[in-house]
C-alpha positions, 0 to 999 in steps of 0.5 A: 613286484615287476611284471615281466612282459615276454615277446612272443616268437617271430613265426607266432606273431607273423601268424597272428598278423596275416590272420588279423589281416584276413579277419579284417579283410573278410569281415565288415562289421567292426565288433565282429572283427573285434570278436574274432580277433580275441577268440584268435588270441585265447586260442593261441595264448595260454594265460600267463602265470607269474613264473616266480610264483610257480617256481617258488611253490616248485622249489619248496617242494623240492627243498621238503623232498630233500630235507626227507631224503637226507633224514632218512639216509642219516637214520640208515647210516646210523643203524648201520654203525656198529655201536661199542665195537671191541678194539685189539 
């Protein structure tokens, strides 16, 4: 499987760049800078879940629901049919 790396929106990239610049100009300790930058990324970025796995699970659930609905509809239709109707 290939992992697809999505790009962030331009506005978010600009914001991150400006915040990193502020951190680097205000904080002199290199380790502290790195800690603050990683915190910034943790706040802004959500954990990435591979869309294939999430989508596949959702599709499986939808298919199961569709099968159950189809079976119920078939049962209802067969109950409503008149068996042995007399013709003239």
